[in-house]
TIDO-77541 format. One record per atom (N, C-alpha, C): residue in three letters; x, y, z. Coordinates in steps of 0.2 Angstrom, whole numbers, plus 5000, padded with zeros to 4 digits. Example, Ala and Ser with C-alpha at 12.3 -4.5 7.8 and 13.67 -1.06 7.14 Angstrom:
BEGIN
Ala506649725039;Ala506249785039;Ala506649845039;Ser506449895035;Ser506849955036;Ser506450005039;
This chain:
BEGIN
Met497449865133;Met497349915127;Met496849885122;Glu496349915121;Glu495849885115;Glu496149905109;Phe496149855104;Phe496449865098;Phe495949895093;Ala496149935089;Ala495749965083;Ala495549905078;Ile496049865077;Ile496049815072;Ile496449755074;Glu496149695074;Glu496449635076;Glu496249575071;Thr496749545069;Thr496649485065;Thr496949425067;Lys496649365066;Lys496949305069;Lys496849245064;Asp497449225061;Asp497449165056;Asp496949185050;Leu496949245048;Leu496549265042;Leu496749235036;Val496249195032;Val496449165026;Val495849185021;Arg496149205015;Arg495649215009;Arg495849185003;Val495449135001;Val495649094995;Val495149114989;Phe495449134983;Phe494949144978;Phe494949084973;Lys494349064971;Lys494349004967;Lys494149034960;Pro494349004955;Pro494249024948;Pro493449014947;Ser493149054943;Ser492449054941;Ser492348994937;Arg491748964937;Arg491548904933;Arg491648924925;Lys491448994924;Lys491549014917;Lys492249014915;Leu492749034919;Leu493449034917;Leu493648964917;Leu493448924921;Leu493748854921;Leu493448814914;Lys492848834912;Lys492548804906;Lys492948834900;Arg493148894900;Arg493448924895;Arg494248894894;Lys494548884900;Lys495148854900;Lys495248784898;Lys494748744898;Lys494748674896;Lys494948664889;Asn495248614887;Asn495448594880;Asn494948574876;Pro494948564870;Pro494348544866;Pro494148474868;Asn494548434871;Asn494248364873;Asn493848374879;Gly493948434882;Gly493548434889;Gly493948404895;Glu494548394893;Glu495048364899;Glu495448414902;Gly495548414908;Gly496048464911;Gly495848534910;Gly496348574912;Gly496248644911;Gly496948674910;Ser497048734912;Ser497748764911;Ser498148754917;Gly497848724922;Gly498248714928;Gly498148774933;Glu497648814931;Glu497448874936;Glu497048844941;Gly497148854947;Gly496748834952;Gly496648894957;Pro496448874963;Pro496348924969;Pro496948964970;Val496849034972;Val497349074973;Val497249094981;Thr497849084985;Thr497749104992;Thr498049174992;Ala497549224993;Ala497749294994;Ala498049315001;Leu497749285006;Leu497949295013;Leu498049225016;Asp498649215019;Asp498849155022;Asp498949155029;Arg498449145033;Arg498549155041;Arg498849215043;Val498549275041;Val498749335043;Val498549355051;Thr498949365055;Thr498849385062;Thr499149445063;Thr498849495065;Thr499149565067;Thr498649605072;Gln498949645075;Gln498549695079;Gln498749765078;Ile498249805077;Ile498449875076;Ile498049915082;Arg498549955086;Arg498249995092;Arg497850055090;Gln497450075094;Gln497050135094;Gln497550195094;Gly497450245089;Gly497850295089;Gly498550285085;Glu498550235081;Glu499150215078;Glu499050225070;Leu499650255067;Leu499650255060;Leu500050205058;Phe499750155055;Phe500050085054;Phe500150075046;Gly500750055044;Gly500850045037;Gly500849975035;Leu500649965029;Leu500649895026;Leu501049905019;Leu501549865019;Leu502049875013;Leu502049805009;Gly501949805003;Gly501949734999;Gly501949754992;Pro502249704988;Pro502149714980;Pro501449704978;Asn501349714972;Asn500649704969;Asn500549624969;Gly499949614972;Gly499749544972;Gly499849514979;Ala500149554984;Ala500349534990;Ala499849514995;Gly499249544994;Gly498649534998;Gly498449595002;Lys498749655000;Lys498549715004;Lys497849735003;Thr497649744997;Thr496949764996;Thr496449714998;Thr496649654997;Thr496149605000;Thr496049605007;Leu496549615011;Leu496549625018;Leu496049685020;Ile496249745016;Ile495849805018;Ile495049795016;Lys494949755011;Lys494249745009;Lys493849705014;Ile494249655017;Ile493949615022;Ile493849655029;Leu494349695030;Leu494249735036;Leu493649795036;Cys493549805029;Cys493049855028;Cys492349825027;Thr492349755028;Thr491749715028;Thr491449715020;Leu491849725016;Leu491749715008;Leu491849645006;Leu492149605010;Leu492349535008;Leu492449495014;Leu492149435013;Leu492249385019;Leu492849345018;Pro493149325024;Pro493749285024;Pro493549215023;Thr493949175020;Thr493849105019;Thr493849065026;Ser494349085030;Ser494349065037;Ser494749115041;Gly494749105048;Gly495049145052;Gly494549205055;Gln494849245059;Gln494349295062;Gln494749365061;Ala494249415061;Ala494549485062;Ala494049535065;Trp494249575069;Trp493849625073;Trp494049695071;Val493649735070;Val493749805069;Val493349845074;Ala493649895077;Ala493249935082;Ala492949885087;Gly493249825089;Gly492949785094;Gly492349735091;His492149745085;His491649705082;His491949655077;Asp491649595077;Asp491749545072;Asp491549555065;Ile492049555060;Ile491849585054;Ile491349535050;Ser491349475052;Ser490849425049;Ser490149425052;Lys490149435059;Lys489549425063;Lys489249495064;Asp489549545064;Asp489349615066;Asp489549675062;Pro489449675055;Pro489749715051;Pro489449795052;Phe488849795053;Phe488549865053;Phe488849915058;Pro488949895064;Pro489349945068;Pro489949965066;Ile490349925062;Ile490949935060;Ile490949995054;Arg490449985050;Arg490350025044;Arg490150095046;Glu489850105052;Glu489750175055;Glu490350205057;Arg490850175059;Arg491450195062;Arg492150205058;Ile492050185051;Ile492650175047;Ile492450215041;Asn493050235037;Asn492950255030;Asn493550235026;Met493550235020;Met494050215015;Met494150255009;Val494850265008;Val494950305002;Val495550264998;Ser495450254992;Ser495950224987;Ser496250274982;Gly496850264981;Gly497150304976;Gly496950294969;Gly496850344965;Gly496550334958;Gly495850314958;Glu495450334963;Glu494750324963;Glu494450374958;Thr493850344955;Thr493450394951;Thr492750404954;Ser492750404960;Ser492050404964;Ser491850474963;Gly491150484963;Gly490850554962;Gly490450554956;Tyr490050604956;Tyr489550604950;Tyr489750674946;Gly489950664940;Gly490250714936;Gly489750774935;Leu489150764936;Leu488650824935;Leu488550864942;Leu488850834947;Leu488850874954;Leu489450914955;Thr489450964959;Thr490051004961;Thr490450964966;Thr491050984967;Thr491450954972;Thr491150954979;Arg490851014981;Arg490451024987;Arg489850974988;Glu489450974982;Glu488850934982;Glu489050854983;Asn489550834980;Asn489850764980;Asn489950744987;Val490450784990;Val490650764997;Val490050775002;Trp489550815001;Trp488950825005;Trp488550765004;Met488450734998;Met488050674997;Met488350615001;Phe489050605000;Phe489350555004;Phe489250555011;Ser489250615014;Ser489150635021;Ser488450605023;Gln487950615019;Gln487250595021;Gln487150525021;Phe487550485017;Phe487550415017;Phe487750385024;Tyr488150425027;Tyr488450405034;Tyr487950435039;Gly487450475037;Gly487050505042;Gly487350565046;Val487850595043;Val488150655047;Val487650715046;Asn487550745052;Asn487050805052;Asn487250855047;Ser486750875043;Ser486950915037;Ser487250985039;Lys487051015044;Lys487451075046;Lys488151065048;Val488251005052;Val488950985054;Val489350975047;Ala489050935043;Ala489350915037;Ala489650975033;Lys489151025032;Lys489351075028;Lys489951115031;Ala489951125037;Ala490451155041;Ala491151125040;Arg491151055040;Arg491751015040;Arg491951015032;Ile491551015028;Ile491751015021;Ile492051085019;Asp491751135021;Asp492151205020;Asp492851205023;Glu492851185029;Glu493551185032;Glu494051135028;Leu493851075026;Leu494251035023;Leu494451055016;Leu493951095012;Leu494051125006;Leu494651175006;His494651215012;His495151265013;His495851225014;Ile495851175018;Ile496451135020;Ile496751105014;Phe496351075010;Phe496651035004;Phe496651074998;Gly496551144999;Gly496651184993;Gly496151184987;Leu495551164989;Leu495051154984;Leu494451204985;Trp494651254989;Trp494051304990;Trp493851334983;Asp494351354979;Asp494151384973;Asp493851334968;Lys493851274969;Lys493451224965;Lys492851194968;Arg492651234974;Arg492051204977;Arg491451194973;Asp491351244968;Asp490751244964;Asp490851214957;Ala491451194956;Ala491651164950;Ala491351094949;Lys491151074943;Lys490851004942;Lys491450954942;Val491350904945;Val491850854947;Val492150824940;Arg491750824935;Arg492050804928;Arg492650854926;Thr492650914928;Thr493150964926;Thr493750964930;Leu493750924936;Leu494350924940;Leu494950874937;Ser495550894939;Ser496150854937;Ser496150794942;Ser496550744940;Ser496650684944;Ser496850704951;Gly497350754952;Gly497550774958;Gly496950804962;Gln496650844959;Gln496050884963;Gln495550834965;Arg495350784960;Arg494850734962;Arg495150694968;Gln495750674968;Gln495950634974;Gln495950674980;Lys496050744980;Lys495950784986;Lys495250784988;Met494850784983;Met494050774985;Met493950714988;Asn494250654986;Asn494150594989;Asn494350594996;Met494950624997;Met495250625004;Met494750665008;Ile494450715006;Ile493950755010;Ile493350715011;Arg493150675007;Arg492550625008;Arg492750575013;Gly493350555014;Gly493550505019;Gly493550545026;Phe493750605026;Phe493750635033;Phe493150665035;Val492650685030;Val492050725032;Val491650685037;Thr491650615037;Thr491250575041;Thr491550575048;Asp492150595049;Asp492550595056;Asp492550525058;Pro492850475054;Pro492850405056;Pro493350395062;Asp493250345065;Asp493750325071;Asp494350285067;Ile494150245062;Ile494750215058;Ile494650225051;Leu495250245048;Leu495250265041;Leu495750225037;Phe495450195032;Phe495850145028;Phe496050185022;Leu496750195020;Leu497050235015;Leu497450185011;Asp497150165005;Asp497450115000;Asp497850154995;Glu498450164995;Glu498950204991;Glu498550274989;Pro498450314994;Pro498150374993;Pro498450434989;Thr499150424988;Thr499550474985;Thr499750444978;Leu499450394976;Leu499750364970;Leu499650404964;Gly500150424960;Gly500150464954;Gly500050534955;Leu500050564961;Leu499950634963;Leu500650664963;Asp500650734961;Asp501250774961;Asp501450784968;Val502050814969;Val502350824975;Val501950864980;Asn501750914978;Asn501350964982;Asn500750934985;Ala500350894980;Ala499750864982;Ala499850804987;Ser500350774986;Ser500550714991;Ser500750744998;Arg501150794998;Arg501350825004;Arg500750855008;Val500250885005;Val499650905008;Val499250845012;Ile499250795008;Ile498850735010;Ile499250705016;Arg499850695015;Arg500350665021;Arg500250705027;Glu500350775027;Glu500350815032;Glu499650815036;Tyr499150815032;Tyr498450815036;Tyr498350745039;Val498550695036;Val498450625039;Val498750625045;Glu499450645045;Glu499850635051;Glu499550685057;Ala499350745055;Ala499050785060;Ala498350755063;Trp497950735059;Trp497350705061;Trp497450645066;Val497950605065;Val498050545070;Val498350575076;Arg498850615075;Arg499250645081;Arg498850685086;Lys498450725083;Lys498050775087;Lys497350755090;Gln497150705088;Gln496450675090;Gln496550615094;Lys496250605099;Lys496350545103;Lys495950485100;Gly496250425099;Gly495950365097;Gly495850355089;Lys496050405085;Lys496050405078;Lys496550355075;Thr496350305071;Thr496850255068;Thr496850255061;Val497450245058;Val497450245050;Val497850185049;Leu497550145044;Leu497950095041;Leu498050115033;Leu498750125032;Leu498950145026;Leu499350095022;Thr499150085015;Thr499650055011;Thr499950105006;Thr500550095004;Thr500850135000;Thr501450104996;His501550134990;His502150104986;His502750144987;Tyr502650204991;Tyr503250244992;Tyr503550234999;Met504150204999;Met504550185005;Met504650245009;Ala504850305006;Ala504950365011;Ala504350385014;Glu503750385011;Glu503150405014;Glu502950355020;Ala503050295019;Ala502950245025;Ala503450265030;Asp504050275029;Asp504550285034;Asp504450345038;Gln504250395034;Gln504050465037;Gln503450465042;Met502950425039;Met502250435042;Met502150385048;Cys502350315047;Cys502050265051;Cys502350255057;Asp501950235062;Asp502250215069;Asp502550145068;Arg502150095065;Arg502450035064;Arg502250015057;Ile502649965054;Ile502449945047;Ile502549865047;Ala502049835043;Ala502049765042;Ala502249755035;Ile502649705033;Ile502849695027;Ile502549625025;Ile502149625019;Ile501749565017;Ile501949545010;Asp501949485009;Asp502149455003;Asp501849385002;Arg501449374996;Arg501149314995;Arg500649295000;Gly500349345003;Gly499849335008;Gly500049325015;Arg500749335016;Arg500949315023;Arg501349385026;Ile501249395032;Ile501649445035;Ile502349425037;Leu502849455034;Leu503549435035;Leu503849465041;Ala503649525043;Ala503949565048;Ala503449625050;Cys503449645056;Cys503049695059;Cys503449735064;Asp503549795063;Asp503949835069;Asp503949905067;Thr504349945071;Thr504450015069;Thr504850025063;Pro504850075059;Pro505350085054;Pro506050075056;Glu506250105061;Glu506950105064;Glu507150035066;Asn506649995069;Asn506849935071;Asn506949885065;Leu506549895060;Leu506549855054;Leu507249865050;Lys507449935050;Lys508049945047;Lys508649915051;Arg508549915058;Arg509049885062;Arg509249815061;Thr508749775058;Thr508749705057;Thr509349685052;Ile509449735047;Ile509949725042;Ile510549765043;Arg510649795048;Arg511249845049;Arg511949805049;His511849735050;His512549695050;His512649675042;Asp512149695038;Asp512249675031;Asp512549745027;Thr512749735021;Thr513049795017;Thr512549805012;Thr512349875011;Thr511949895005;Thr512349925000;Phe512349894994;Phe512749924989;Phe512349934983;Arg512349994980;Arg511950024975;Arg512350034969;Leu512150024963;Leu512450044956;Leu511950064951;Glu512250104947;Glu511850124941;Glu512250114935;Val512050074930;Val512450044925;Val512050054918;Asp512450044913;Asp512050044906;Asp511549984907;Thr511049994903;Thr510449944903;Thr510749874902;Leu510649824907;Leu510849754907;Leu510349714903;Arg510649664899;Arg510249624895;Arg509849574900;Ser510249554906;Ser509949504911;Ser510249524917;Ala509849504923;Ala510149514929;Ala510249444933;Ser510149394928;Ser510149324931;Ser510849304934;Ala511349334932;Ala512049324934;Ala512149334942;Phe511649374944;Phe511749394951;Phe511349344956;Ser510949304953;Ser510549254957;Ser510949204960;Gly510949194966;Gly511349134969;Gly512149154970;Met512349214968;Met513049234968;Met513249234976;Lys513849204977;Lys514049204984;Lys514149264987;Gly513849274993;Gly513949334997;Gly513349384996;Val512949374991;Val512349414989;Val511749384993;Lys511449424998;Lys510849395001;Lys510249404997;Asn510149464994;Asn509649474990;Asn509749534985;Phe509449544980;Phe509549604976;Phe508949624972;Ser508849684969;Ser508349704965;Ser508649744959;Ser508349744953;Ser508549784948;Ser507949814945;Lys508049874942;Lys507549914939;Lys507849954933;Asp507549944927;Asp507749984921;Asp507450044920;Asp507750094918;Asp507550164917;Asp507650174909;Ala507050164905;Ala507150174898;Ala507350244896;Ser507150294899;Ser507250364897;Ser508050374898;Lys508350344902;Lys509050354903;Lys509550294900;Asn509150244898;Asn509550184896;Asn510050154901;Thr509750154907;Thr510150124913;Thr509750074917;Thr510150034921;Thr509849994926;Thr510050004933;Ser509650014937;Ser509850034944;Ser509849964948;Leu510349944952;Leu510449884955;Leu510549904963;Thr510149864967;Thr510249864974;Thr510449804977;Phe510949794980;Phe511149724983;Phe511149734991;Ile510949674994;Ile511049665001;Ile511549615002;Leu512149635004;Leu512749585004;Leu512849565011;Glu512949495012;Glu513249465018;Glu513949465018;Asp514249475012;Asp515049475012;Asp515249525007;Glu515549575009;Glu515749635004;Glu516249604999;Ser516549544999;Ser516949524994;Ser516549504988;Ala515949504988;Ala515449494982;Ala515449554978;Val515749614980;Val515749674976;Val516149654969;Ser516749624970;Ser517149614964;Ser516749574959;Asp516449524961;Asp516049474957;Asp515449514953;Ile515149554957;Ile514549594954;Ile514849644949;Leu515449674950;Leu515649724945;Leu515949684939;Ser516149624940;Ser516349584934;Ser515849554930;Ala515249544933;Ala514649524930;Ala514349574926;Val514349634928;Val514149694925;Val514549704918;Gln515249704919;Gln515749724914;Gln515649664909;Ala515549604911;Ala515449544906;Ala514949564901;Gln514449604903;Gln513849624898;Gln514049684894;Gly514649704895;Gly514849764891;Gly514549834894;Ala514249834900;Ala513949884903;Ala514449934906;Lys514349994905;Lys514750044909;Lys514450064916;Ile514850074921;Ile514650084927;Ile514650164928;His514050194930;His513950264930;His514050284938;Tyr513850244942;Tyr513750264949;Tyr513750204954;Leu514150204959;Leu514150154964;Leu514250184971;Gln513850154976;Gln513850184983;Gln513750124988;Lys514050134993;Lys513950094999;Lys513550135004;Ser512950115006;Ser512550155010;Ser512250125016;Glu511950165021;Glu511650145027;Glu510950115024;Pro510750065028;Pro510050025025;Pro509450075026;Thr509050065021;Thr508450105021;Thr507850055022;Leu507250085022;Leu506650035022;Leu506549995016;Glu506750025010;Glu506749985004;Glu507249925004;Asp507849935008;Asp508349885008;Asp508049825012;Val507649845018;Val507349795022;Val506849755018;Phe506449795014;Phe505949755010;Phe506349705005;Ile506849735001;Ile507149694996;Ile507449635000;Ser507749645006;Ser508049585010;Ser507549535011;Met506949555013;Met506449505015;Met506049475009;Val505949515004;Val505449494999;Val505849474993;Gly506449494992;Gly506849474986;Gly506849514980;Arg506449574980;Arg506249614975;Arg506049684977;Gly506049734973;Gly505749794975;Gly504949794975;Leu504649854976;Leu503949854976;Leu503649854969;Glu504049884964;Glu503849884958;Glu504049824953;
């Protein structure tokens, strides 16, 4: 089977600029702040099949966007190789650009003086789509994404959700073989997110050979949509499998969730016997802390509760549950996405 995307030992290192290094030096001109090269991707090897909806999960700074930029030929790797649609990204980028498109969440693309329809049509012409074909696709997609009544509205008047729907239409109007979606539903309301998810899934499932690489901060979204998921952290792929198989890897562990009064510190749980990994998240609006533990030994529960009570915090909720994709992530990365 030909792979839509393939990488082999892909490395990307970012070196600080000379201006930054100069600014960081001390008055004597000796040494700096210790800031050196940053390895964004560390020997990433993966294969994405044609017709696959592939997810990439990782915390901020894990290397997701860097990988997408390399695969979209916007950035060269420091070393290693990558092929998209059978073409080497370093040696043969132009055929790749003809067959891909990319949409990112929170984009501000488009010209405010143009209408929604005019903006999408303009982008279609950059790709050389026949004007008549482009106009027919645009009208169809405007109906699907609920923007028909905004077709002649200036882009500057659109809400953030409407603008993101327009960006999604821009991604599909060129009918790419491979579509890169970098957190496409970030910050959108429930209805807008649902429309985007449903269309992306239908687009992949109903057409032969269409491929999507999706990054998202929403675990349920990845679980629902993706055929396979890769978990990346600090530039390395930690695991890659179907959502169900990933969840199966920690079925022998216990997932324990609590909601308590806001804790001063979660450091007491680090290194606690029987605790494989945990995450904590404060909710300032409710003055609570949500805790998720992956336990190797359920006897650790009593120690956890004692540590909570030692801080004078009241327990509002506790539950033992079946593992979720978020639990897999916490187990491997040691923290949540946020």
